[in-house]
Residue frames relative to the residue before (quaternion, step in Angstrom):
aa qw qx qy qz dx dy dz
M 1.0000 0.0000 0.0000 0.0000 0.00 0.00 0.00
F 0.4939 -0.6479 0.5410 0.2090 3.39 -1.27 0.73
P 0.4320 -0.6673 0.4940 0.3523 3.72 -0.93 0.43
K 0.5878 -0.5256 0.4510 0.4181 3.53 -1.15 0.38
P 0.6062 -0.5589 0.4488 0.3447 3.53 -1.25 0.74
D 0.6664 0.5310 -0.3043 0.4259 3.66 0.95 -0.81
D 0.6230 0.4973 -0.3055 0.5207 3.60 1.22 -0.99
L 0.6911 0.4795 -0.3265 0.4312 3.62 0.68 -0.90
F 0.6242 0.5096 -0.3252 0.4949 3.71 0.98 -0.65
K 0.6278 0.5184 -0.3417 0.4695 3.66 0.98 -0.94
Q 0.7005 0.4678 -0.2897 0.4546 3.62 0.71 -1.10
S 0.6368 0.5143 -0.3451 0.4593 3.67 0.88 -0.63
F 0.6689 0.5252 -0.2923 0.4374 3.44 0.89 -1.05
E 0.6433 0.4700 -0.3156 0.5154 3.66 0.96 -1.04
Q 0.6693 0.4616 -0.3788 0.4422 3.73 0.58 -0.62
W 0.5949 0.5376 -0.3721 0.4676 3.69 0.98 -0.80
E 0.6994 0.5228 -0.2660 0.4083 3.49 0.76 -1.27
K 0.6669 0.5206 -0.2786 0.4546 3.53 1.05 -0.84
Q 0.6452 0.5130 -0.2769 0.4939 3.54 1.13 -0.99
T 0.6459 0.5036 -0.3189 0.4770 3.60 1.00 -0.93
A 0.6663 0.5119 -0.3131 0.4427 3.64 0.82 -0.88
D 0.6488 0.4993 -0.3165 0.4791 3.56 0.96 -0.90
Y 0.6585 0.5514 -0.3221 0.3982 3.60 0.88 -0.78
W 0.6984 0.4705 -0.2635 0.4705 3.46 1.10 -1.06
N 0.6357 0.5519 -0.3429 0.4168 3.47 1.09 -0.80
A 0.6281 0.5355 -0.3057 0.4746 3.52 1.11 -0.79
L 0.6942 0.4867 -0.2800 0.4505 3.53 0.89 -1.09
L 0.6768 0.5158 -0.2658 0.4531 3.65 0.94 -0.89
R 0.7062 0.3964 -0.2623 0.5247 3.59 1.29 -0.21
D 0.4409 0.6933 -0.4240 0.3811 3.44 1.31 0.14
P 0.4258 -0.7178 0.4860 0.2593 3.71 -0.50 0.98
G 0.6207 0.5744 -0.2930 0.4459 3.55 0.97 -0.97
F 0.6756 0.4964 -0.2542 0.4822 3.63 0.93 -1.13
L 0.6700 0.5325 -0.2707 0.4407 3.44 0.95 -1.11
K 0.6607 0.5261 -0.2753 0.4593 3.49 1.01 -0.99
G 0.6755 0.4978 -0.2553 0.4803 3.47 0.98 -0.90
M 0.6249 0.4682 -0.3406 0.5238 3.69 1.06 -0.63
W 0.6408 0.5297 -0.3254 0.4504 3.66 0.84 -0.70
Q 0.6668 0.4426 -0.3179 0.5083 3.59 0.96 -0.70
S 0.5794 0.5274 -0.3950 0.4796 3.63 0.90 -0.70
M 0.6732 0.5265 -0.2771 0.4390 3.59 0.62 -1.13
E 0.6990 0.4737 -0.2569 0.4701 3.52 0.83 -0.93
T 0.6507 0.4773 -0.3160 0.4989 3.56 1.07 -0.71
M 0.6777 0.5026 -0.3248 0.4273 3.56 0.86 -0.64
L 0.5867 0.5778 -0.2878 0.4891 3.53 1.40 -0.70
Q 0.7118 0.4296 -0.2568 0.4928 3.55 0.98 -0.83
A 0.5557 0.5323 -0.3968 0.5005 3.67 1.25 -0.36
R 0.6254 0.5636 -0.3319 0.4257 3.46 0.93 -1.04
Q 0.6671 0.4947 -0.2859 0.4779 3.66 0.78 -1.18
Q 0.6724 0.4389 -0.3583 0.4763 3.76 0.71 -0.84
F 0.6741 0.4967 -0.3584 0.4128 3.61 0.82 -0.62
N 0.6338 0.5166 -0.3516 0.4560 3.56 1.11 -0.65
R 0.6119 0.5525 -0.3367 0.4550 3.52 1.13 -0.82
A 0.6130 0.5865 -0.3020 0.4348 3.55 0.99 -1.00
V 0.6972 0.5216 -0.2206 0.4394 3.44 1.01 -1.16
E 0.6620 0.4872 -0.2691 0.5019 3.38 1.07 -1.00
Q 0.6009 0.5324 -0.3538 0.4798 3.71 1.00 -0.69
A 0.6770 0.4867 -0.3068 0.4589 3.62 0.79 -0.96
L 0.6278 0.5648 -0.3019 0.4424 3.57 0.92 -0.93
T 0.6556 0.5017 -0.2632 0.4991 3.48 1.02 -1.13
A 0.6814 0.5041 -0.2989 0.4385 3.65 0.79 -0.94
W 0.7021 0.3933 -0.2803 0.5234 3.58 1.16 -0.62
Q 0.4849 -0.6736 0.4509 0.3284 3.61 1.15 0.08
L 0.4293 0.6564 -0.5075 0.3569 3.58 1.06 0.70
P 0.5561 -0.5724 0.4557 0.3942 3.71 -1.21 0.25
T 0.3005 -0.6845 0.6258 0.2227 3.63 -1.01 0.77
R 0.7119 -0.3927 0.3539 0.4624 3.55 -1.46 0.02
E 0.6647 0.4719 -0.3815 0.4359 3.74 0.69 -0.76
N 0.6218 0.5246 -0.3815 0.4389 3.69 0.96 -0.78
Q 0.6664 0.5188 -0.3222 0.4278 3.53 0.81 -1.14
E 0.6840 0.4735 -0.3196 0.4537 3.65 0.86 -0.78
R 0.6294 0.5016 -0.3429 0.4844 3.58 1.03 -0.61
I 0.6029 0.5226 -0.3391 0.4984 3.69 0.96 -0.74
L 0.7324 0.4139 -0.2866 0.4585 3.65 0.63 -0.88
H 0.5863 0.4931 -0.4157 0.4901 3.61 1.01 -0.20
Q 0.6566 0.4904 -0.3347 0.4650 3.52 0.82 -0.85
L 0.5840 0.5805 -0.3392 0.4548 3.67 1.03 -0.64
N 0.7284 0.4336 -0.2412 0.4725 3.42 0.79 -1.17
R 0.5780 0.4919 -0.4031 0.5112 3.72 1.07 -0.44
L 0.6749 0.4692 -0.3568 0.4439 3.75 0.72 -0.71
Q 0.6225 0.5310 -0.3544 0.4527 3.60 0.96 -0.68
T 0.6257 0.5118 -0.3407 0.4800 3.58 0.98 -0.76
L 0.6572 0.5028 -0.3286 0.4553 3.61 0.77 -0.96
V 0.6672 0.4638 -0.3251 0.4837 3.68 0.87 -0.99
N 0.6577 0.4875 -0.3676 0.4413 3.77 0.82 -0.44
D 0.5884 0.5583 -0.3363 0.4786 3.49 1.17 -0.77
L 0.7004 0.4922 -0.2709 0.4403 3.49 0.69 -1.13
N 0.5971 0.5675 -0.3352 0.4573 3.57 1.14 -0.76
E 0.6791 0.4944 -0.2758 0.4672 3.46 0.92 -1.00
R 0.6149 0.5461 -0.3399 0.4562 3.59 1.01 -0.69
V 0.6601 0.5425 -0.2844 0.4347 3.45 1.02 -1.10
D 0.6192 0.5519 -0.2927 0.4757 3.46 1.06 -1.09
D 0.6823 0.4856 -0.2917 0.4622 3.63 0.78 -0.97
L 0.6803 0.4669 -0.2926 0.4833 3.60 0.94 -0.80
M 0.5897 0.4952 -0.3795 0.5128 3.73 1.05 -0.55
A 0.6512 0.5469 -0.3336 0.4068 3.59 0.84 -0.80
Q 0.6523 0.4959 -0.2877 0.4957 3.46 1.12 -0.97
V 0.6509 0.4994 -0.3467 0.4547 3.58 0.90 -0.83
D 0.6610 0.5061 -0.3368 0.4399 3.56 0.79 -0.89
A 0.6626 0.5137 -0.3084 0.4494 3.65 1.07 -0.83
T 0.6860 0.4529 -0.3188 0.4719 3.62 1.08 -0.50
M 0.6287 0.5403 -0.3381 0.4456 3.56 1.19 -0.37
V 0.6830 0.5110 -0.3036 0.4244 3.52 1.08 -0.43
């Protein structure tokens, strides 16, 4: 008798899954592969840093805000917003005191 198609597919898939897992486990433990991947990653990170520096230099040359400038401005805006909120609360308290003394 022939095996059921479902059983045949299941066995084939399990065999493929095991072979694939064995292949990747061996590859990911290979020092040569890991060294190559590490070098590639380091090269990409260095290229990214150079690109970021070039963009920052271009933005500075065009007198446009860089990411650092934008972060500093946002921080200052947040501080100003906090001060305005505090002043609003103080004004409300003073107005409440004035209203209380007028009654």
